[in-house]
C-alpha positions as CSV (number, residue, x, y, z in Angstrom):
1,M,-28.6,81.1,-13.6
2,S,-29.3,78.4,-10.9
3,L,-26.8,77.4,-8.3
4,V,-26.1,74.1,-10.0
5,G,-25.8,75.9,-13.3
6,K,-23.1,78.1,-11.8
7,F,-21.3,75.1,-10.4
8,A,-21.5,73.5,-13.9
9,T,-20.0,76.7,-15.5
10,V,-17.0,76.9,-13.2
11,G,-16.6,73.1,-13.0
12,G,-16.7,72.8,-16.8
13,A,-14.0,75.4,-17.2
14,T,-11.9,73.7,-14.5
15,L,-12.5,70.3,-16.2
16,F,-11.2,71.8,-19.4
17,S,-8.0,72.9,-17.6
18,R,-7.5,69.6,-15.7
19,V,-8.0,67.5,-18.9
20,F,-5.1,69.3,-20.5
21,G,-3.2,69.0,-17.2
22,F,-3.4,65.3,-17.6
23,A,-1.9,65.6,-21.1
24,R,0.8,67.7,-19.6
25,E,1.6,65.1,-16.9
26,M,1.5,62.3,-19.4
27,L,4.1,64.0,-21.5
28,M,6.2,64.9,-18.5
29,A,6.1,61.4,-17.1
30,S,7.2,60.0,-20.5
31,A,10.0,62.6,-20.8
32,L,11.4,62.7,-17.3
33,G,10.0,59.6,-15.5
34,V,10.6,59.3,-11.7
35,G,14.0,60.9,-11.3
36,P,16.1,63.8,-10.1
37,V,15.1,66.3,-12.8
38,A,11.4,65.5,-12.3
39,D,11.9,65.9,-8.6
40,A,13.7,69.2,-9.0
41,F,11.0,70.6,-11.3
42,N,8.2,69.5,-9.0
43,L,9.9,70.8,-5.9
44,A,10.6,74.2,-7.6
45,F,7.1,74.5,-9.0
46,R,5.3,73.4,-5.8
47,F,6.3,76.6,-3.9
48,P,4.8,79.2,-6.3
49,N,2.0,76.8,-7.1
50,L,1.2,76.7,-3.3
51,F,0.7,80.4,-3.3
52,R,-1.5,80.2,-6.5
53,R,-3.8,77.8,-4.7
54,L,-3.7,79.8,-1.4
55,F,-4.6,83.1,-3.2
56,A,-6.6,82.1,-6.2
57,E,-8.7,79.5,-4.5
58,G,-8.4,80.7,-0.9
59,A,-7.6,84.1,0.5
60,F,-8.9,86.4,-2.2
61,N,-12.1,84.6,-2.8
62,A,-12.6,84.5,0.9
63,A,-11.6,88.0,2.0
64,F,-11.7,90.2,-1.1
65,I,-15.1,89.3,-2.5
66,P,-17.2,90.2,0.6
67,L,-15.3,93.5,1.1
68,F,-15.5,94.4,-2.6
69,S,-19.2,93.5,-2.8
70,R,-19.9,95.7,0.2
71,S,-18.0,98.6,-1.4
72,L,-19.9,98.1,-4.6
73,E,-23.3,98.0,-2.8
74,E,-22.6,100.9,-0.4
75,E,-20.4,103.2,-2.4
76,G,-21.2,102.3,-6.0
77,E,-18.8,101.4,-8.7
78,E,-16.4,104.4,-8.0
79,G,-16.1,103.4,-4.4
80,A,-15.4,99.8,-5.4
81,K,-12.8,100.9,-8.0
82,R,-11.1,103.0,-5.3
83,F,-10.9,100.1,-2.9
84,A,-9.7,97.7,-5.6
85,T,-7.0,100.2,-6.7
86,E,-5.7,100.5,-3.1
87,I,-5.4,96.7,-2.8
88,F,-3.9,96.3,-6.3
89,S,-1.2,99.0,-5.8
90,T,-0.1,97.6,-2.4
91,L,-0.1,94.0,-3.7
92,L,2.1,95.0,-6.6
93,V,4.7,96.6,-4.5
94,V,4.8,93.8,-1.9
95,L,5.0,91.1,-4.5
96,T,7.9,92.9,-6.3
97,L,9.9,93.1,-3.1
98,L,9.1,89.5,-2.2
99,T,10.3,88.3,-5.6
100,V,13.6,90.2,-5.4
101,L,14.3,88.9,-1.9
102,A,13.4,85.3,-2.9
103,M,15.7,85.4,-6.0
104,V,18.6,86.5,-3.8
105,F,18.1,84.1,-1.0
106,M,16.8,81.1,-3.0
107,P,19.7,78.7,-2.0
108,A,18.6,79.2,1.7
109,L,14.9,78.7,0.8
110,V,15.7,75.5,-1.1
111,T,17.8,74.1,1.8
112,T,15.4,75.0,4.6
113,I,11.8,75.0,3.1
114,I,11.5,73.8,-0.5
115,A,13.7,70.6,-0.4
116,P,15.5,70.1,3.0
117,G,16.1,66.5,2.0
118,L,18.7,67.5,-0.6
119,S,21.1,68.3,2.2
120,A,21.0,64.6,3.2
121,C,21.6,63.4,-0.4
122,V,24.4,60.8,-1.0
123,D,25.9,60.1,-4.4
124,D,25.7,56.6,-5.8
125,P,29.4,55.6,-6.7
126,G,28.1,52.5,-8.5
127,N,26.3,54.6,-11.1
128,P,28.6,57.1,-12.7
129,N,25.9,58.3,-15.1
130,A,23.5,59.3,-12.3
131,I,23.0,63.0,-11.6
132,T,25.1,64.1,-8.6
133,C,23.7,65.5,-5.4
134,A,25.4,68.8,-6.2
135,T,23.8,69.0,-9.6
136,R,20.4,68.1,-8.1
137,Y,20.8,71.0,-5.7
138,E,21.9,73.5,-8.4
139,I,19.1,72.7,-10.8
140,T,16.5,72.9,-8.0
141,I,17.8,76.4,-7.2
142,A,17.8,77.4,-10.9
143,F,14.3,76.1,-11.6
144,S,13.0,77.8,-8.4
145,R,14.5,81.2,-9.5
146,I,13.0,81.0,-12.9
147,M,9.5,80.1,-11.6
148,F,9.3,82.2,-8.5
149,P,7.8,85.2,-10.3
150,Y,4.9,83.0,-11.2
151,L,3.9,83.6,-7.6
152,A,3.5,87.3,-8.2
153,S,1.5,86.6,-11.4
154,M,-0.9,84.3,-9.7
155,S,-1.5,86.7,-6.8
156,L,-2.4,89.4,-9.3
157,L,-4.5,86.9,-11.2
158,A,-6.4,86.2,-7.9
159,M,-7.0,89.9,-7.4
160,V,-8.6,90.4,-10.9
161,S,-10.5,87.0,-10.6
162,G,-12.0,88.2,-7.4
163,I,-13.4,91.2,-9.1
164,L,-14.8,89.1,-11.9
165,N,-16.4,86.6,-9.4
166,A,-18.0,89.5,-7.5
167,F,-19.7,90.5,-10.8
168,R,-20.8,86.8,-11.2
169,R,-18.5,86.4,-14.1
170,F,-16.7,83.1,-13.4
171,F,-15.7,81.7,-16.7
172,A,-12.5,83.6,-17.7
173,A,-10.8,83.1,-14.2
174,A,-11.7,79.4,-14.2
175,V,-10.3,78.7,-17.7
176,A,-7.2,80.9,-17.4
177,P,-5.1,78.1,-15.8
178,S,-5.4,76.2,-19.1
179,L,-2.6,78.5,-20.5
180,L,-0.1,76.8,-18.2
181,N,-1.0,73.5,-19.6
182,F,-0.8,74.7,-23.2
183,A,2.6,76.3,-22.6
184,L,4.1,73.1,-20.9
185,I,2.6,70.8,-23.6
186,G,4.0,72.9,-26.3
187,V,7.5,72.9,-24.7
188,L,7.4,69.1,-24.1
189,A,6.4,68.5,-27.7
190,W,9.2,70.6,-29.0
191,C,11.8,69.0,-26.7
192,W,10.6,65.6,-27.9
193,W,11.0,66.8,-31.5
194,V,14.6,68.0,-31.0
195,K,15.4,65.1,-28.6
196,A,16.5,67.4,-25.8
197,D,18.1,65.9,-22.6
198,K,16.2,65.8,-19.3
199,T,18.0,68.8,-17.8
200,T,17.3,70.9,-20.8
201,I,13.6,69.9,-20.7
202,G,13.5,71.0,-17.1
203,F,14.8,74.4,-17.9
204,F,12.5,75.0,-20.8
205,M,9.5,73.9,-18.7
206,S,10.5,76.3,-16.0
207,W,10.5,79.2,-18.4
208,A,7.1,78.0,-19.8
209,V,5.6,78.3,-16.3
210,L,6.8,81.9,-16.0
211,V,5.4,82.9,-19.5
212,S,2.1,81.2,-18.8
213,G,1.7,83.2,-15.6
214,L,2.0,86.5,-17.4
215,G,-0.4,85.2,-20.0
216,Q,-3.0,84.3,-17.4
217,V,-2.9,87.8,-15.8
218,A,-3.3,89.3,-19.3
219,M,-6.3,87.1,-20.0
220,V,-8.3,87.9,-16.9
221,T,-7.4,91.7,-17.2
222,V,-8.9,91.7,-20.7
223,A,-12.0,90.0,-19.3
224,M,-12.3,92.6,-16.5
225,R,-12.1,95.4,-19.1
226,F,-14.9,93.7,-21.1
227,A,-16.9,93.7,-17.9
228,G,-16.6,97.5,-17.7
229,F,-14.2,97.6,-14.8
230,S,-10.6,98.8,-14.7
231,L,-7.8,99.3,-12.2
232,S,-5.1,101.9,-11.9
233,I,-1.8,102.1,-10.0
234,Q,-1.1,104.6,-7.2
235,R,1.2,105.1,-4.3
236,P,0.4,102.4,-1.7
237,R,-1.3,103.7,1.4
238,W,-2.4,102.2,4.7
239,T,-6.2,102.4,4.6
240,P,-9.0,100.8,6.7
241,G,-10.0,98.7,3.7
242,L,-6.5,97.3,3.3
243,K,-6.3,96.6,7.0
244,R,-9.6,94.7,7.0
245,L,-8.5,92.7,4.0
246,L,-5.3,91.6,5.7
247,V,-7.1,90.6,8.8
248,L,-9.4,88.4,6.8
249,A,-7.0,87.2,4.1
250,G,-4.2,85.9,6.3
251,P,-6.2,83.2,8.0
252,A,-8.2,82.6,4.8
253,A,-5.1,81.8,2.9
254,I,-4.2,79.1,5.4
255,I,-7.7,77.7,5.5
256,G,-8.4,77.8,1.7
257,G,-5.0,76.1,0.9
258,I,-5.0,73.3,3.4
259,T,-4.8,70.7,0.7
260,Q,-1.8,72.4,-0.9
261,I,-0.2,73.1,2.4
262,N,-0.4,69.4,3.3
263,L,1.0,68.5,-0.1
264,F,3.8,71.0,0.2
265,V,4.8,69.6,3.6
266,G,4.6,66.1,2.3
267,Q,6.8,66.9,-0.6
268,A,9.4,68.6,1.6
269,I,9.6,65.5,3.7
270,A,9.6,63.3,0.6
271,S,12.7,65.0,-0.7
272,F,14.6,62.8,1.7
273,K,13.9,59.9,-0.6
274,P,14.9,60.1,-4.3
275,G,11.9,59.8,-6.6
276,A,9.3,60.1,-3.8
277,V,8.5,63.7,-4.7
278,S,7.7,62.7,-8.3
279,I,5.6,59.8,-7.1
280,L,3.4,62.1,-5.0
281,Q,3.1,64.6,-7.9
282,Y,2.0,62.1,-10.4
283,A,-0.5,60.6,-8.0
284,D,-1.8,64.1,-7.2
285,R,-3.0,64.8,-10.8
286,P,-5.8,62.2,-11.1
287,Y,-6.9,63.0,-7.5
288,Q,-7.0,66.7,-8.3
289,L,-9.4,66.3,-11.3
290,P,-12.6,65.6,-9.3
291,L,-11.4,67.9,-6.5
292,G,-10.9,70.7,-8.9
293,M,-14.1,70.1,-10.8
294,V,-16.4,70.0,-7.8
295,G,-14.4,71.6,-4.9
296,V,-13.1,74.6,-6.7
297,A,-16.5,75.2,-8.4
298,I,-18.3,75.1,-5.1
299,A,-15.8,77.3,-3.4
300,V,-16.0,80.0,-6.1
301,V,-19.8,80.1,-6.4
302,L,-21.0,79.3,-2.9
303,L,-19.3,82.2,-1.1
304,P,-20.9,85.1,-3.1
305,E,-24.3,83.3,-3.0
306,L,-24.1,82.9,0.8
307,A,-22.8,86.4,1.3
308,R,-25.8,87.9,-0.6
309,A,-28.3,85.8,1.2
310,L,-27.0,86.6,4.7
311,K,-26.7,90.3,4.0
312,A,-30.3,90.4,2.9
313,G,-31.3,88.5,6.0
314,R,-32.5,85.4,4.1
315,L,-31.3,82.8,6.6
316,G,-33.5,80.0,5.3
317,E,-32.1,80.5,1.8
318,A,-28.6,80.4,3.2
319,Q,-29.3,77.1,5.0
320,H,-30.9,75.6,1.9
321,T,-27.9,76.7,-0.3
322,Q,-25.5,75.1,2.1
323,N,-27.3,71.7,2.3
324,R,-27.8,71.5,-1.5
325,S,-24.1,72.4,-2.1
326,L,-23.0,69.5,0.3
327,E,-25.5,67.2,-1.4
328,F,-24.2,68.1,-4.8
329,A,-20.6,67.6,-3.6
330,L,-21.2,64.1,-2.2
331,F,-23.2,63.1,-5.2
332,L,-20.0,63.5,-7.4
333,T,-17.1,62.9,-5.1
334,V,-18.0,59.8,-3.1
335,P,-18.2,57.5,-6.3
336,A,-15.1,59.2,-7.6
337,A,-13.3,58.4,-4.3
338,V,-14.4,54.7,-4.5
339,A,-13.4,54.3,-8.1
340,L,-9.9,55.8,-7.5
341,Y,-9.4,53.6,-4.5
342,V,-10.5,50.3,-6.2
343,M,-8.8,50.7,-9.6
344,P,-5.8,53.2,-9.2
345,E,-3.3,50.9,-11.0
346,P,-5.1,50.6,-14.4
347,I,-5.7,54.4,-14.3
348,I,-2.0,55.2,-13.7
349,R,-0.7,52.6,-16.2
350,L,-3.0,54.0,-18.9
351,I,-2.0,57.6,-18.2
352,Y,1.7,57.4,-17.5
353,E,3.4,54.1,-18.3
354,R,5.5,54.8,-21.3
355,G,8.9,56.2,-22.1
356,A,10.9,56.8,-18.9
357,F,7.9,55.8,-16.7
358,D,8.1,52.0,-16.1
359,A,5.9,49.3,-14.5
360,S,7.5,49.7,-11.0
361,S,6.7,53.5,-11.2
362,T,3.1,52.6,-11.9
363,V,2.8,50.4,-8.9
364,A,4.3,53.1,-6.6
365,V,2.2,55.9,-7.9
366,A,-1.0,53.7,-7.8
367,R,-0.5,52.9,-4.1
368,V,-0.3,56.6,-3.3
369,L,-3.3,57.5,-5.4
370,G,-5.5,54.9,-3.6
371,L,-4.7,56.5,-0.3
372,Y,-5.3,60.0,-1.6
373,A,-8.7,58.9,-2.9
374,L,-9.9,58.2,0.6
375,G,-9.5,61.9,1.5
376,L,-11.3,63.2,-1.6
377,P,-14.8,63.7,0.0
378,A,-13.2,65.4,3.0
379,F,-11.3,68.0,1.0
380,V,-14.4,68.8,-1.0
381,M,-16.5,69.1,2.1
382,I,-13.9,71.6,3.4
383,K,-14.7,73.7,0.3
384,V,-18.4,73.5,1.3
385,F,-18.0,74.3,5.0
386,T,-15.5,77.2,4.9
387,P,-17.8,79.7,3.0
388,G,-20.2,79.4,5.9
389,Y,-17.6,81.2,8.0
390,F,-16.2,83.5,5.4
391,A,-19.6,84.9,4.4
392,R,-19.9,86.1,8.0
393,E,-16.3,87.5,7.9
394,D,-15.2,85.0,10.5
395,T,-11.8,83.6,9.7
396,R,-10.6,82.9,13.2
397,T,-12.6,79.7,13.8
398,P,-11.7,77.9,10.6
399,M,-8.1,79.0,11.0
400,I,-8.0,77.1,14.3
401,A,-9.5,74.0,12.7
402,T,-7.1,74.2,9.8
403,G,-4.1,74.8,12.0
404,T,-5.0,71.8,14.1
405,S,-5.2,69.5,10.9
406,A,-2.0,71.0,9.5
407,L,-0.1,70.1,12.7
408,A,-1.6,66.7,12.7
409,N,-0.5,66.3,9.0
410,I,3.1,67.2,9.9
411,A,3.2,64.9,12.9
412,L,1.6,62.0,10.9
413,S,3.8,62.6,7.8
414,L,7.0,62.6,9.9
415,G,6.0,59.4,11.7
416,L,4.6,57.5,8.8
417,F,7.2,58.4,6.2
418,F,9.9,56.3,7.9
419,V,7.5,53.4,8.0
420,M,5.6,53.6,4.7
421,A,7.7,56.1,2.7
422,E,5.6,58.2,0.3
423,R,2.5,56.2,1.1
424,G,2.8,57.4,4.7
425,I,2.7,61.0,3.5
426,A,-0.4,60.2,1.4
427,L,-2.1,58.6,4.3
428,A,-1.2,61.5,6.6
429,T,-2.7,64.0,4.0
430,T,-5.9,62.0,3.9
431,L,-6.3,61.8,7.7
432,S,-5.6,65.4,8.3
433,G,-8.2,66.3,5.6
434,W,-10.8,64.4,7.5
435,I,-9.8,66.0,10.8
436,N,-10.2,69.5,9.2
437,A,-13.6,68.7,7.7
438,V,-15.0,67.3,11.0
439,L,-13.8,70.4,13.0
440,L,-15.2,72.8,10.5
441,F,-18.6,71.2,10.4
442,E,-18.8,70.8,14.1
443,G,-18.0,74.5,14.5
444,L,-20.9,75.5,12.2
445,R,-23.3,73.0,13.9
446,R,-22.6,74.1,17.4
447,R,-23.1,77.8,16.6
448,G,-26.4,77.0,14.8
449,L,-25.0,78.1,11.4
450,W,-25.7,74.8,9.7
451,E,-28.9,72.7,10.2
452,I,-28.9,69.4,8.3
453,D,-32.2,68.7,6.7
454,R,-33.8,65.3,6.3
455,Q,-33.3,65.4,2.5
456,L,-29.5,65.8,2.9
457,V,-29.3,62.8,5.3
458,K,-31.4,60.5,3.1
459,R,-29.6,61.3,-0.1
460,S,-26.1,61.1,1.4
461,V,-26.8,57.6,2.7
462,M,-28.1,56.5,-0.6
463,V,-25.1,58.0,-2.4
464,I,-22.8,56.1,-0.1
465,V,-24.7,52.8,-0.7
466,S,-24.8,53.3,-4.5
467,S,-21.1,54.0,-4.5
468,L,-20.3,50.8,-2.6
469,V,-22.5,48.8,-5.0
470,M,-20.5,50.4,-7.9
471,G,-17.2,49.5,-6.1
472,G,-18.3,45.9,-5.8
473,V,-19.1,45.7,-9.5
474,L,-15.7,47.2,-10.3
475,L,-13.9,44.6,-8.2
476,V,-15.6,41.8,-10.3
477,L,-14.8,43.5,-13.6
478,L,-11.1,44.0,-12.6
479,D,-10.8,40.3,-12.1
480,R,-12.5,39.5,-15.4
481,L,-10.4,42.0,-17.3
482,S,-7.1,41.4,-15.6
483,E,-5.2,40.1,-18.7
484,H,-6.2,43.2,-20.6
485,L,-5.0,45.4,-17.8
486,A,-1.6,43.7,-17.1
487,P,1.7,45.3,-17.9
488,G,2.5,44.8,-21.6
489,A,-1.1,44.2,-22.7
490,G,-0.8,47.1,-25.1
491,L,-2.2,50.7,-25.1
492,H,-5.3,49.8,-27.1
493,A,-6.3,46.8,-24.9
494,E,-5.6,48.9,-21.7
495,A,-7.6,51.8,-23.0
496,A,-10.5,49.6,-24.0
497,A,-10.5,47.8,-20.7
498,V,-10.4,51.1,-18.7
499,L,-13.2,52.5,-20.8
500,V,-15.4,49.5,-20.1
501,L,-14.6,49.9,-16.4
502,V,-15.5,53.6,-16.4
503,A,-18.6,53.2,-18.5
504,V,-20.0,50.2,-16.5
505,S,-19.2,51.8,-13.1
506,M,-20.9,55.0,-14.2
507,A,-24.0,53.2,-15.4
508,V,-24.3,51.1,-12.2
509,Y,-23.8,54.2,-10.0
510,F,-26.3,56.3,-11.8
511,V,-29.0,53.5,-12.0
512,A,-28.4,52.9,-8.3
513,V,-28.5,56.5,-7.1
514,F,-31.6,57.3,-9.2
515,A,-33.4,54.1,-8.0
516,T,-32.6,54.8,-4.3
517,G,-33.4,58.5,-4.5
518,G,-29.9,59.6,-3.8
519,V,-30.1,62.5,-6.2
520,D,-32.7,65.1,-7.0
521,R,-34.0,63.8,-10.3
522,S,-35.5,67.1,-11.4
523,M,-32.1,68.8,-10.9
524,V,-30.3,66.3,-13.2
525,L,-33.1,66.4,-15.8
526,R,-32.9,70.3,-15.9
527,M,-29.1,70.1,-16.4
528,L,-29.5,67.6,-19.3
529,R,-32.3,69.4,-21.0
530,R,-31.0,72.9,-20.8
531,P,-27.2,73.6,-20.8
532,P,-26.0,76.1,-18.3
533,R,-26.3,79.6,-19.6
534,R,-22.9,81.5,-19.8
535,T,-22.7,84.6,-17.7
536,P,-22.7,87.7,-20.0
537,G,-19.3,89.1,-20.6
538,A,-17.5,86.0,-19.1
C-alpha cells in the first residue's frame, strides 16, 4: 500500500470516530449546555483523556515501535514477544498502583491540578436554583474517580496498538476510539428518554467512559490475536529494553501530546470562570476533526516508514517521504483552517444550538473556534516533524522545543485570560503551537535532516493562494446567505446554507489548487480510481 493509501486508511478510521464524536458533543451540548455539570464532566474527563493522547498518539508510537521493530528484526518473533511481555507486565503493575493512589488522593488532584479555579468559586445568592460551589467540587471529584481508570485502559490500548502498527496493521487501533462515542451517545439517548436531570446525566456519562475504555482494550487485543501475536503477564523486571523505552517514552509523551497539554493547561486556568471550560471543549471538537484525520494519520504511518528507510540506509527515500507528508498535510489543513476561521459561527450554530445551548453560547464558542483554527496547520506540522527525530531515537531535541512552547503557552494563557477570558486561552494555544512547529523544523534543517525540495515549496505556496481565494468566496457567500444563517432561521435553512457554503468552498479550492499545480494530480487520481487496500488482518 502507498504512503497516501496508509494515510487514507488511518485517516478514514479516525474520521469515522470523529464524526460520531460530533454526534456525542451535539447531544451533550443539548443536554447540559454551558454550565457546572458540563464543566465538571469536561474537567474530569480531560485528565485521563490527556494521558490517552500522550500515550496512544505520542509516547508509545514514538518509543515502542522502533524498539519493538528492532527486536522483531534482530531476534525474531520470540524476541519481540519477550520484549513486549516485559513492557506489558511492568505497565500493568505501575498503572494499577497509579490508579489506586489517584482514587485516594483525588480531592487534592482536583484542587491543585484538574480544576484549581473551583477553590475560588463564589455562590450566587440571587439564584437559589444554581448548583452551589460545594456541589460543583463534589461532582468533579466523583466524576474524576469514576473515569480515572480510563487512563490505565488507554495506556494498555497504546501498548497493543503499537504492536499492531509495527506489523503495519493500523485499522483496528484507529477505529477503537469509536466505542467511546457509541457508549456516550447511547447513554445520552437513554437519559433523554427517561428525562434524567443534568447531574444524573453526568454520572451515567462518566461510567460510560470507563466501560468504553475496557471495550477498546478488548477490541485491539482481539485484533492482535488475529495478527498471530499474543502477550503474557510475568513478574516485572528491570531490563535494558525497559530502561531504553523509558528514556525514549518520557520525552516523547510530552512532545506527542503538546496539543493536549496546552488544552489541559488552558482548561485548568479556565476553571476560574464558570462556563469557560465547556466553551473551550465545545470549540475543540470541530477543530479536532481535521487535526485527527490528517495529523494522527500522518503520525501513526510516518514513523514506521521513516524508521525502516533510515535503518536500511535509504536517506533519499526518507527525505522524499518527509516532504510528501508535509505536502499532503498542508494540502488538507490549510483550507480547513481558513474555512474554520471565516465561518465558525454557522458551524457552531448548526452543530450545537438547541436545548440548553443558546445563541449566546454559540457566539462564545465560535469566537474560540476561530482562534483555534489559526493554529491547525502548526499542530499538524508538529505531527510531521517529530517522526524525523523519533525515527533516529532522538527525543531530547524535540523535548526542548516542546518544553519551550509549553512554557510560552502557560505564560500567554495566564496573561491573556484576564484580558480576553477563554479567547485568550485559545490564542495562547495557537501561538504556542506555531512556536513549537518552527523550533522543530529549524532543528531538523540545521542538522541536515530535512532538505526542502522545490516541489514542496511550489505546491505549498499554491495551496495557500488557493485557500485564500476560497476564503474570499466564503466571505461573499456568508453575506448573501446571512438571513438563512441567523439565529432562529430554522434547522433546515441553516443546514442547507452550511451545505452550500461547504460545497462551493470545496469546489473553489479544488479547482484553484488543481489549476495552480498545488497538488500532485496523479496522486489524487490514483486515490479516486483505486480505494486504499485494507491491511490484511486489520
